[in-house]
N, C-alpha and C positions, 0 to 999 in steps of 0.2 A: 469464248465460245466453248462450252463444255458438253455439247450435245452431239451424239454422232450424226453423220450426214443422213443415213437412213432414218433416223428418228425426226430429224429437222423437216425432211422432206416427205414424210409419211409413207416410206417404203418399208415392208414387212411381209411376213408369212401370212397365210390365211389362219384364222382362229383355230386354236387347237381344239381337239375333243377333251372333254373332261375324262381324265382316267384315274384321278384320285379324289375321294370323296371325304374320307374321314382318315387323314393322315398329314403329317408335316414332314416331308423327306428332309434329308440333311441339308440339300442345296438350298432349300427354302428358309430353313432355320438360320443358316448362314447369311443368305440375302436379305432377310429383314434387318439385320444388323449393319451389313454391308451398305446397303442402300441408304438407311438412315444416316450413316457416316457421310456417304456422298451427298446427302442433302444438309450437310452442314451441323449435324449433331455431333457432339463430342462423345467420347467412349463413356465419359462420367454421365453425361445427360441420359445416353441410352441405358445405362446400368440403372440410373434411378427409375426409369420407366419400367424397365425389366423387372426389377426387385419389387416395385409397387404392384404389379400384376401378379408376380409369382408369390407375394408374401415372403421374400426372402430380405435378410439383413445384408447390406453391402458388406463385403469382406473389408475391415478397417485396416487391414495390412496392406491392401492394394491402393496405392497412393499414385503411381505413375499411369498414366493415360495407355502407354504402350510399353510393354506388353501385358502389364498386370491387368488393368481394368478390362481392356479389351478381350483378353482370354477369358476373363470371368464372366463377361457377356456371353461369350461364344459357348463357353461351358454350361452356363444357365439355360440358354435356348437349347443347346443339344440334348439337355436331360430333362426338360420338362414335358409334360402331356402335350400331345398334339394340338389340341384345341387352345391351349395356352399361348402357342405361337400365333395364332390368329388374333387373339386378344391383345397381345403385345403389338402386332402390326397395327391394330386399330387405334391403340393408345398413342403410338408414334405418330400415326397419321394425325390424330386429334392435337398433338403437341405443336403441331405446325399452324393452328388456328389463325394466328395472325401473321402468317407467312403463306398466303395461298399459292405462291410460285412454287415452293418448297413441298407444300401439300399435294399440289397437283403432281408434280415430279416423283415423289415417293410414291403415289399411287400407281402412275403409269409405269415406273420402272419396275416396281414389285409385280405388277400384272404383266408386264413384258418379260420379264425373266422366267416368270413361270410358264408363259406360253413358249418361249424359246427353248426351255428345257423339255417341255412335253413334245414339241415337234422334233427334238433331236432324238426321242425315243428313250431317254434315260430316266 
């Protein structure tokens, strides 16, 4: 069982008001990668998606998943245009095409993390 009690039983805060329309805050940039990892994508697989969307060449000197490739992914997401973060999130979601359980989890967790952050007022 890898889901929280509140998620399994449908407990949560009411929907948050939309406060950010054209931005990708740091927490969201990190969460895109972190949630993908929690959905069983490796840093190498995440990097392939990120580099494909951002038209970047993966750093050939980064061969270890942690910390090298993971840090590369986080750096690329931290420095790209805000709208590219959403392109990456959609591409990661599509990468789970044949794993609908992980696709649903990625979508739910990403939306949930954004709502929780908005409700916290940060």
